[in-house]
N, C-alpha and C positions, 0 to 999 in steps of 0.2 A: 668176317664181318658179323656173321650170325652169332658167333661166340661172344664178341664184344657187346652186341645188343643184349644177349641173355645175361651177361655179367652186369650190365648197366641196370637191367630190369630187377635183378636180384638186389643190387645195391639200393635202388629206389625203394624196394619193398622193405629192405632192412631199415632204411631211414624212417619210413612210415611207421614200422612196428616199434622202433625206438621211441618215436614221438608219441605214439599211442600209450606205450608203457610209462613214459615220463609223465604224460598227462594224467594217466590213471593214478600214478604214485602221488602226484601233486594233489589230486582230488582226495585221495585217501588221507594224506597229511592234513588237509583242510578240515576234514570231518572227524578224524580220529587222532586227537593230540594225546598220545600216550606219554605217561610220566612214571618212570624214566623211559626214554626211547629204547626199544629193543636194538640189539646189535645188527640184525638184518631182517628186513621184511620183503618178501617176494610175493607179488600179486600173481595170481594164476587165473587161467580161463575157467569158465564154468560158473555155476551158481554158487553163491555164498550161503548166508544164513540170516534169517530174521532174528530179532532180539529175543523173541519168546519161543524159539523153535525147540530148545532143549527140554526134554521131559524126564530124563533119567541119566544116571551115571553108571558106567561099567568099569570095573577094576580089573587090571590085567598085569601079569608078571609079578604078583606079590604086592602091588600097590595098595596103599591104605588111603581111604578117603580123607583128604585134608579138611581143615576147618574152612567152610565155604560161607559166603555172605551174599547179600543182594539177590539177584535173579537166580543164583545157583544154590541158595541156602536150603531150599526144601526139596531138592532133587532126590527122588528115591533111587534105590539100586536097580540095575537092569541085569538080566542073566546073559546078555549078549550085546555086541555092538550093532549099530544100524542107524538109520535116519532118526534124528532127534535125541541121540545118545551122546553124552560126553564120555569119551574113553580116556582113562588115566592109566598110563602104562609105565612100569619101571623096566629099564633095559640097560645093561652094562655097556652096550655099544653106543649109547647116547652120552658121550663124555663131555661135549660142549666145553672145550678147554679144560677138561678134568675138574670142573666146578660142580659140587653137589647141588648148587643153586641154578645150574643151567637147565634149559628145556628147549624142546621144539614144540610148536603149536601149529596144527594144520586145520584149516576150515574149508570145507567143500561139501556142497549138496546137503546142507542141513546136518552135517556131521562134524564133530570136533574131536581131534585126537591130540592129547598132550603127552609127550614122552620125555622122561628124565631118568637120570641114573640114581636119583635119591628123592626122598619125600620132599625136601626143600624145593627142588626144581618143579615138582608137581604143584606145590603151593604157589610158587611165583608164576607159573604158567596160568594158573587159575586167576591170579590177580590181573594179568594182562587180558585174559578173556573177559573178566568182569568189566574192565575199562571199555573194551570194544562193545560189549552188550549195553552198558550204560549210555554210551554215545549213540548207538543205533536207536535205542529206546527214546532218548531225548530228542533226536532229530527225525525220528520215524523213517529211518533208512535201513537198507540191508547191509550187513557186514559182508564185504566182498570176499571171494575165495582167496586165500592167502596161506603162505607158509612163513612162520616166524622162527628164527633161530636166535637164542638169547642166552646170555651169561653175564655175570658181573666182572668188571675189570679190577675192582678192589674187593677182597674177600670179607673184610670186617668193616662195616659201615654203621657207626654208632651215633646215637643222639644223646645229649646230656640232659638230664632232668635235675635241675638244681632246686632243692627245697630249703635253701638257706634262710629265706625270710618269709616263707608262706607255706601253707598247705591248701590243697584243693579237696573238694568233695571226692570221696574214694571212687565213685563211679566214673569220674572224669578221667582217671588214669586208664581205665579200660577203653574208653573212647579214644584216647591218645594212642594207645597201642594199636587199635584197629586201623587208625588213619596212617600211622607209620608203616604198618605192614603193607598197606595198599600201595605205597611208593617204594617198597622193597628195602626199607631200612631193616637191618637184622640184629641190632643190638641197642641197648640202653645202658648208660652208666648213670646211676642215680646217686646224687650227692645228698646224703641224708642229713648231715649236721645233727641238729637236735630234734629232728622231726621223726625219728624212730624211737619206739618205746623200748629202750635198752633194758634187758633183764639184769645183766651183771653189774651195770653201773647206772642204776635207775635215775640218779640225780641229773644225768646229762640229758635225758629225754624230756622234751617239753610236755606240759600237762595234756595238750591236745595231739600229741604225736601218734602216728599210725603204729599199730601193733606188728610184731614180727610175723604172727600168723596171717594177718591180713595182707602184708606185703608179699609173703610167700605165695599166697593165692594169686595175687597180681602177677608174680613171676611165672607161675604155672600157666596162667592165661596167655602171657606173652610167649612162652615156649611153644604153645600150641599153634602160634602164629609165626613161628620161626624167628622170634626175637628173644635174644638172650640178655637177661638183666644182670649186671654186675654192680657192686657198690663202690662208692668213693667215700672214704672217711679221712678227713683232713688231719694232718700232722706233718711235719715237725712244727711248721708255722700254721697260720690260719686256724689256730686252736682256741679262739675266743669262746666258741660255743661250749667248750669244755672248761677252760680255765677261768671263765667268769665266775664260777661257783666258788664260794668262800672255802668250802671243804677241800678244793683241789688247788688252791693257790700255791701250796708248797711245791707243786710240779712245774711252776713257771721258771723260765730261764732267768728272768728278773722279776722280782716281786711287784714292780710298778706296772707291768704290762701283762695283759691276759692273752697276748698274741702267740707266743711260742713256748714250747716245752723245753725243759732242761734235758739235753740229750745224754747227760751222764748220770741221771737219776734212774735207778732200776725200776722205781715205781711208775715212771713215765711209760715204760713198756708194758707193765702189768695192766695199766689202765687202757692203753691203746689196743692191746691184744684182746682185752675183754670186749671192746667196741667192735673190733674186727669180727670176732666170733659171732656176735649177735647180727651184724650186717650180713655175714655169710649165711646165717640161718634164714635171714629174710630174703635172700636171693639164691636159693638152693640149686639153680640150674646155670649159674654164671661160671665162667672160667677165669675171670680176672678179679683182682682186688686192687683198686686204685688207692694208693696210700698218700696222695697229695705230695707234700714236700716242697712246695714252691714258696717264693717270696718270704723267706724266713727272716730276712733283715740281718741284724747283728747276731752272729752266733758266738756262743761261748761266754756269756755274761755271768753265768752262775759260778759259785765258788767251786763246785765240783769240776766244771769245765776248765776253769782257770788252773786248778791243781793238776789236771790231766796233762797239760802241756801240749795238747793236740791243736793243730791248726784248724781254722774254720772249715776247710775242705775235708780234713780228716774227721771232724765232728759230724759234718753232714753225711759223709759216706759211712761212718760207723752206724749212725741211725738207719741209713738206707739198708745196710747189710742186715741188721737185726730184723727190720720189718719184712724184708724180702725173704729171709729164712722162715719167718712165721708164715708168710703167704704160701710158699712152696710146700711147707709141712702140712698145710691145709688144702693142698691140691688146687691152689689158685696161682695164676701168673701175676706178679706184681707190676703195676703201672705207676710211673713216677713223673710228675711235672718236672721238666729238666732245666728250668731257667737258672737255678742256683749253681749248677755246674759251670755254666758260662759266665755267670757273675763272678764266681770265685776264681775264674781263670782270666778275668779282665777281657772277655770276648763278647759279653752279652749285648752291648750296644750295637755291635755289627749285625746281630740277628734280628733286630727290629727297626732300626733307624734308616729310612731310605735316603736321608740327606748325606750320608757318608759316601764318599767317592769310592769307586772300585779300587783305586790305588791305595787309599787309606785302609779299606777292609783287608786287602791282601797283606799290607804292611803289618796290621794289627795281628792277623793270624800267624804270620811268620814270626812275630815277636813273642806271642803268648800261647800258641797251640801246644808248646812243650809242657805247659802246666797241666793240660789234660793228659798228655801222653805219659808223663811221669807218675800220674796217679791212676793209670789204667787198671792196675791190679786191685784198686778199691772198687771198681765198677762191677756190681753183681751181674753175671752173665745171664741169669734167668730173668732179669728185669726188662720191661719194655720202657724205653725212654720216650716220653711224649713231648715232641717238639711243637710247642704252641706258638702260633703267630696269627693274630686275628685280623690284621690290617694289610700287611705287605709281605706275604709269604714267598714271593718270587724274587726277593732281593738277594744279593750275592751272599751276604753273611748267613742268612737262614739256610741257603743251599749248602754252604760250606759245613754248617753244623750237621745237617743230614748226612752229607758225604763222609764226615768224620766218623759218625756211628757205623755207616756201612763199611768203611775201610778197616774198622776195628772189630768187625763181626758182632756188633751189638744191635739188638732189636730196637727199631725206632718206629713210632706211630705219629701221625700228624694230628693236630688239633686246630680246627677252624672255628668259626662262630656264626650263629644266626642272630645272636643278640650279645652285645658287649655291655656298654655302660649307659644306654639310652633310656630315659624315662618314657613311659606310656607306650611307645612304639619304636621298634628297631628302625635304623636309618640306613643311608647309603644304598637305597634300593634293596633293602633287606640283606645288606653286606654281600651283594652279588659277586663282585669281582674277586674278593679274597677267597670266597668259597670255591669259585670256579678255578682259580689259580692253584689252590692247595690240593684240590682233587686231581688236577692234571699232574702236579708234582708227585703226589702219592702213587699214582698209577705208573708214571714214567720211571720213578726211582724204586719201584716195587717195595714200598714201605709196608709195614706190618698192619696197616689199617688206618682209619681216620675217624676222628670224633668230631661231631659238630656241637660245640658248646652252646648253651642257652642260659646265660648268666642271669641271676636273680638279684643283682646288686641294687637295681632300680625297680625290680619286680613288676614289669609290665605283665599283663595277662598273657598266658601261654597261647591263647588264640591269635595274638599278634605276631607270633613267631612262625606261623605256618608257611608264609611265602619263602622265608629263608630256609626252612626245612625242606621245602619242595626244591629250591635251588640245589640243596645238598643231595637230595635223593636223585635228582636229574644227573648231576655231574659225577657222583660217586659210583653210580652203576655203569654208566657208559659215557665217558668223556667225549664231547664234541665241542667244537669252537662255536657254540651257539651264542647268539646275542641276547642281551638282557630283555629286549622287548618281546622276542620270540618265546623265551622261557617263561616270562611272566604272563604272556597270553595263554600259554599252555597251563600255567597255574590257575588262572581264572576259569579256564575251560574245565579243568579237572576238579577244582575245589568247590566251585559254585555251580556252573552249568556251561555247556557249550555256547550258549547264546551270549555269554559274557566275555568271550575270547577277544572280541573286537576292542581296539585301542580306546574307543570312546568310553569304555567302562573302567579305565584305569583310574582308580581313586586313591590307592595307597601311596603312590609317589607324591601326589598332591598333599596328602595328609602329612607325609614326612616333611615336605617343604614348609607347611603351615606350622609345624612344631618347632622349626628353627626360630621363628619369631616368638612363639609362645614361651620358649626357653628363657628369654631375657627381656621380654616386653615391659615388665614391671620393676626391673632392677637396673642399677648402674654398673654393678660389678658382680661377677660370679656366673654360675650356671646351675642347672638342676641336676646334674649327674651325681652330685654329692649332697649330703645334708649340710646346710650352711652353718658354720660357726657364728657368722655374723650376717645379717640381712641388710643390704644397702638398697633400699627402695628409691624409686624416683620421687621427686617432690610432688606436692599437690598445689594447684593454683591458689594464689592469694586473693583475698576478698577485694582489695582495693587496687589491684593492677589489672591491666587488660592486655592480652596477647603476649605478655612477657613469657609466660609458661609455654604457650603454643610455639613461640619462636625457639625456645630452648629445646623442646622435644619435637621439632618439626619433622625430623627424619622418622622418628617412631610413629608419629601420627599418620604420616603419608603411608608408611608400610602397613599400619593398622587398617587403613581404608582398603588397601590392596588385599589384605588378608580377609576382610569381610566379603569381598567379591569371590576370593578363592573358596571360602567357607560355603558359600551358596552353590558354587559349582560342584563341590564335593557332596554336598547334601543332595543335590539333584541326581548325581550319578549313583549315590547309594540308594536313593528311592527307587530308581529304575532297576538297579541290581537286585534289590530285595523282591521286587515284583517277579523277576525272571529266574531267580536262583532255585535250584532243585535240591540243594543240600547246604549245610553249614550256614544256615540263616542266623544262627547265634553269633557267628563271627561278624556278620554284617551289622547286627544290632549293636555289638560292642564298638565297631568302627564308627557307627553313627553317634554314639555317646561320646567317643573321643573327640569327634568333630565339634559337638556341642560344648564340650569342656574347654577345648583349646581356644575357641574364639572369644572367651570371656575377657581376657586382657585387652584385645583389640577393640572390642565394643566399649570397654571402660575408658580407654584412651580417647576415643571419639567423643564420648560424653563429657570428659574433662575438658576437651578443647571447646566444646559447645559452651560450657560454663565460663571458660576463660574469655571467650569472645562476647559474652552476653553483658547486659547492663540493666540496672534498675530491677523491676519486678521479674524480668526474664532470667536474671542471674539467680534469684531466689528459687524460681521454678526449676532451673537447671540443676541447682544444688540438691533440691528435693528429689529430682529424677535420678541423680547419682546415688543418693541414699537408698532409694527403692531398688535400684539395679543391684547394688551391693547386697542388700538383704535377700535378693532372689538367688544369690549364689548357693544358698542352702538347698534350693530346689534342684539346681543344676547338679550339685554334688550328689544329692539323693538319687536322681535319675541315673547318673553314672554308676553309682554303687549298687543300685537295684539290679542292673545288668551284670556288672562286674562280679557280684557275689552269687550269681546263679550257680557257679561252679567253684568259686574260691572263698576260702575263709579270710576275711579282710582285717580281723583284729586278733591280737595275741590274747591268750587267756589271762585271767586275773593272776597277778603275781609273777608274770613272765619277766625274766631279767634280761634287759638289753645289754649287749657287751660294750666294751669301750669304744667301739666303732673306729678303729685305727685307720681304716680306709675311708671313713665318712660315707658309708653306703647310704644312699637316700632312703631305702626301705628299712633301715635300722634306726631311723630318726625318732619314731614314736611308736608306742604300743598300739595306738588306734590308727586310723587311716589318715590322720592329719598330714603325714609326710607327703601324700600325693598332691597336696595343694598348699605347700608351705609358703609360697609367695603370695598367692591369692588371699590366704587367711591373714597374713601380716598386713597386706594392703587394705583389706576390708576393715581390719581393726583400726587402722589409721583413719580411714574414711568415716567410720562410725564416730570417732572423736571430732574429726574435722567438720562433719555435717551438722553437729549440734548447734 
């Protein structure tokens, strides 16, 4: 009986201790929302540390002091460990899943020890420590005693920097690198297009392009923060930035299009290799050379290609073989967008279309996979095949494509997206679900890394991409089945301030919704994702009718009124967020101007309804009000561009040649910034004539 009682007492004590630990862990997670989440956090008994306790850093076991920032930036060296000292230690016994980026972090009694097997681990341990210190400082609380064990599940975690249609002020790239390093992104793939000042083919680089020396300095800065920059130079297709020039027209696959190179012309390779050499010089610490190769369209239209007798698959793979040989001869691993392989094998639709049934997907692969197998000898083994899917990566066909690579011992990397084709602001909750799904697939299938693309086709400001990039940083380091509201709460906490973690500060989802109406409010057909060949505006009310126009556009008008309410809610939330933010205030300024810009069509529709319902002198007054409102759009535009251009160059230089815009990219519509407001400007021009 006594033994039973003792056992019961021990069990009760165990339950109490479990409950206490669970409560402490919940309290920790409430105050310290780390991004990304470490693999394991163990809270321990004893005193932790105040945010300002550390006074020095001690290096042990051959450790080198990494680049530090924030509260750690000015720490002097110490000759020994002790209270108030950050100890950084290299140890081969700290393997952390054999990752050079793994680390352990221990905090107790005003002392911190970070141990890793390599410098990268020490750097990332310091990033986690900085987040803890920032949170403790912001909330005036103590960091509890704890032990953190951490390592990445995916070794290569890259973000895409697409300079297709814009350049930023050079200093902005340094800021981007700092912020990416803080969320443990370890690579950038920069798509230069014509924004690099090429030495060997100077006609390709734009007049305002960044120099090779300057970008090499940016690459060095990134390397010091454990970010490796590699270049992307497009070819065989997507070559308009090159082939738009009169001097280079002879290299086109067909003279009528600046889109793709002639794969049988030897001068194609002379030019492409010269661009590669300059891009490699600009990224001296990178290990990859992304050679593009996607969306080529119709291959083999040149006379040389026709005479060769080669099939489209053979032409594509011959080009790939030659550029891969160049890459390896220059100590770079080639990366290739892989869609053409599946297009030429009649499998591509299965890799992106979720509407195809599993039965049809299996049937299509059974019928056509032999086309890949039969050409396997043409696939360069040294190449990394980048399997891109930005919307539905978890569909059967995409998984089959990945499995095909793995079963044939080919290297495959994933590509997701923080921004696809959306103007002004990314949508779908910053593409949350596709990013989450592809990070899980990458980890589960042990792919060779993952790239988060950030496309410039509609050229939103890079500041609008950060929530999607934080989604990527969160899931690519340590995949968990976290829900969108939790991850975005963590984003607001980390990116702006702990005080903004509460759901009442969620403004970006509301802005995304608002832009759905802004997209089409002034038009009857089309959307803003592409630059329009033809603009089909809504009608304006007639002078001698009443309510006819209002009835015709009743749905638009009602939605416009709802959007005005939403606009005010977003405005209020942004005002409160701006008051409470501790960092990244510029991002909030930009979001505020996006809100002011997007509401213009809704307000215009309400004014037009007012005119349509008025009579007599009221009608004349309403018409005059509409004219003044349209005239004020210049001020709205100016306010938006004043903020937008703080870090970004918003106009092309004099003499800049726009390409043929085969994909109708919105940002390739004009050399000035008119493309941002293409429907507003068209409507205001009509109103100007109508109001006279």
